N, C-alpha and C positions, 0 to 999 in steps of 0.2 A: 392683611385684614384692613378693611376700610376704617376711616376715622370714626364713623358712626357705629361701626361694629365694635370697636374698642370701647367707645363710650357706652354702648349698649350693655356690655359686660359689667362695666362700673355701675351703670344704672340699676342692673339687677341686684347687685350687692346693696346699693342704697335703698332700693325698695324693700328688700328683706329687712334691713335695719329699721326702716320707717314703720313697716307693718307689724313686725314681731315685737318691736320695742327693744331698747338696749338691754333690759334685764332678762328678756326672754330669748334674745338672739343666741347667746352661748349655749343655753339649754336646747334650743331648737336645732343647732348644729350637731350637738351630741346625739339627740334623738335620731336625726337623719343619718348620721354615721353609724349608729347602732343598728338601724334598720337595714342599711347596706351590708353591714358585717353579718347580721343574722341571716340575711338572704343568702350570702355566700356560704355560711355554715350549713344552711339547709340543703344547699346543692351538694355539699360533702357529707350529708346525713349526720351532722354533729349537732348536739343540743344548743339551743339559743342561749345567749348571754343576757344577764340583767345589766342594768346601767352601772351598778357598782362593780360587777365583775369586769365589764368592758373598760371602766376607768382604770382599774388596777393593771389590766393588760396594756392599755395605751400608755400608762405612766411608766411601766417597766420597760416597754419597748422604746421609750424616749421618742415617741412619734412627734414630728414637727407640727402636724395638724392639731394634735392634742395640746401642744404648747401654745399654739395660737388661740385655742379656746380658753386656756387659762389666762392668757393676756386679756382676752375680751371680758372674762369674769372680773378681772382686776381693774378694768377701765370703764366700768358701767357709768360712773359719774361723768366722765368725759364724753361717753357715747350719748348720754342724755342731752348734753349741750350740743353735740354734733347733730343729733336728730332735729333739734329746733332750727339750727342753721340750714339743714337740708330742706326743711319745709319752706324757708324763705327762698332758697334756690329754685325749688319746684314751682313756687308761685311766679317767679320771674320767667321760668320756662313756659308755664301755662300761658302767660300774657304774650310771650313771643310766639308760641304755637298758634294762638288765636289770630294774631296779626298776620302770621305766615299763611294760615288757612284762608284768610280773606283775600290775600293777594297771590295765592299760590299759582294761578294760571299765568300771571305776569312774570312771576319768578321763573317758572318753567320756560317761558319764551325767552327770557333773558339768558338763562343758562344754555339753551340750545343754540343761541346765536353764533357762538364761535365755530360750530360745526358746518356753517355755510349751507350748501345745497344738498348735503347728504340726507337721504331719506331715512326717517325714523320709523321703526316698526315695533310692535309688541306681539309676542308669541303666545302668551297665556292670558286668560281673562283677568287674573288678579295682578298682572304686572304693573298696570297704571296705579292701582291702589298702593302697591309698595313704593312706587316712585313718589306719589304724593306724601306718604308717611315719612320717607327718608328725607325729602326736601324740607318738610315742615319741622322735623326733628333737628335737622342741621341748622335751620334758621333760629330755632328756639335755643340751641346751644350758644350760638353767636350772640343772640340777644341777652342771654343770661350771664355772659362772661363777666361784666362788671360786678354783678351780684355775687358770682362765684369767688371772684378775687376779694371782694370786701368781706364776705363771710369767712373766707380762709384766713385773712389777716386778723379778724376779730377772734377767731378760734385759737390762734397761736399767741395772741397778745399776752395772756396771763403767764405764759411760760418765759417771757423775757425778763431778765434780771439786771444785767449789766447796763451801764450808761450807753455803751457802744451799740448794743442790741436795740435799745429803745430809740436811739438816734436813727439807726437804720430803718426801724419800723416807721418812724415819722416821715422819713424821706420817701419810703415806699408808698405810704398813704397819700402823701401830697403830690409826688411826681410819678411814682411807679405805676399806679393804677391807670392814669390817663395814657402813659406811654405804652402800657400793655395793649390798650385798645387801639392806639394809633399804629403800633407796629403790626398788630394782627390785621387791621384794615389795609395797611400797605402791602402785606403779604397776599391778601385776597386780590387786591388790585393788580399786583404784579402777575399773579397766576392767571387772572382772567384776561388782562390786556396784552400780556407778552407771551407767557408760557403756552396757554391753550391755543392761541392763534398760530403759534409755530408748531406745536405738537400735532394738532388734529389734521392739518393738511398733509403733514408728513405721513401720518398713519393712514390717511385716506388714499395717498398715492402709492402705498406699498403693494397694492394689488396690481398696479399697472393696467395692462390690457387684458389681464386674466380674469378679473372679477370686478363687478360693479359694487361699490359700497352701499350697503343698507344696514344700518346699525340698530341693534336691539336697544330699545329706549331705556330699559331698566339698567342694562350694563353701561350705557352711555352716561346716564346721570350718576350712577355709582362712581364711575371713573372721574367725572368732572368734580363731584363733591369731594372725593378723596384728595385730588390734586389741590383744590382750593383750601380745604381745611388743614391738610398737613403742611402746605406752604405757609399758610397763615400762622400755624404753630411754630414752624421753623424760623420765622421772622422774629420770634421772641429770643433767639439765641444771644444777641448782644445784651439784652436786659439780664439774662441769666448770668452771663460772664461778669457784667457790672456788679450784680448783687454779690456774687462769690468774692469778687475783689474787694468790695466795700466791707464785707464781713471779715476780710483778711484770710479767707480759706485758701485762695489761690492767687498768686501774684501774676501781673501781666507778663513778667519775664518768663515764668513757667509756661503760660499759655503760648507765648511765642516759641519757646523751645519745643513744645509738644505739637507743633503744626502738622507734623507727619501723621501723628495719630488722629488728629482732627480730620486730615484729608481722607484717611481710610474710613473713619466713621461717617463722614459726609458722603463718601462713595456708597456705603451700605444704605444710607438714608435715601439717596437718589435712586438706587436700584429698587428700593421698596416703593417709592412714589411713582416712578415712571413705568409705563406698561411694557416697555422693552428696554434692553440694556445696550442699545446701539449708541455709538459715540455722540450722535447729534442730541438725542434726548437726555443722555446722561450729562453732557456738558451744559445743556440748557438749565438743568437743575443744580449741578455742582457749582457752576460759576457764581451764581448769587449767594449760595450758602457759604462758600469760601469767603466771599466779600463780606458777608455778615459776620463771620467768625473774626476776621481781622478788624472790622468795625467795632466789634465787642471788645477787642484788645485795646483799641484806642480809647473807648469809653471807660474801660477798666483802669487805664493809667490815670485818668482824671480823678477817680474816686478812691483809689487803692489806699487802704490803711493796714499796715502789717499788724498782726496780732502780737500782743506783748510777749517777748521772749522768742518770737519766730524769726528765722533768718530771712534775708531779702529774697531768696529764691524759692521759698516755700509757697 
């Protein structure tokens, strides 16, 4: 699934929370589930359930979905605060989307440049509309990243109690947020300047003398945006490792010992990002990700603080 596809699913949940409201969201989910349940019962020619009857059945069956609804009922106060912070994020995304819409043609030309002389075509009348929407949404996400990071930090701030947690929070606020933006931009630059210029000619030449490349423009932009966004996200790996080490959750020694598991995980990530699993494209993605992993270990060594009572290898 593309980066914007994953974000779209998250966005749907956020929109549901924002429109229904925190107090109505659990009830709305119950009503929706009851509607689906009664539809299935009508197909089996069994009488419909009331909401009270359905709750008893869901509770007795220990349904995980019903458990989630109960959690939502108990977290209404936190959801109210989350809703407010979501509106701030939406505001940042709207500003980013407006800016992207103004310069969308320049952005499209910039993104198509790595393809070289390959002819771009579109097959359906609405294809270019979807291209514009996906590009604008992607730019809006990137533009809103600082606001997302800030609102996330402010949301979890009241839950911090120990001096160590508060100290880490301050470090993240002062250094972490700028570093998140810097590493993400570095990932975008690496993907655009190194990965795509190597990947695209390789893919273009796979047809040899059999077929002349003419790429469908919507598929091309979806591929390019997927590579850019996922590589940008993958470049945050050293920061995640550093944070885990600073909190004392994982030691650098453990990260070093588990490099084989990291290698396998990175291979799966590379297979998901690249369009093919040939050695060339896989190595092109895996090499930098492995380097980032070991860079994260080095950064973790500089800030690691073992938790009280924890062994050095934990």
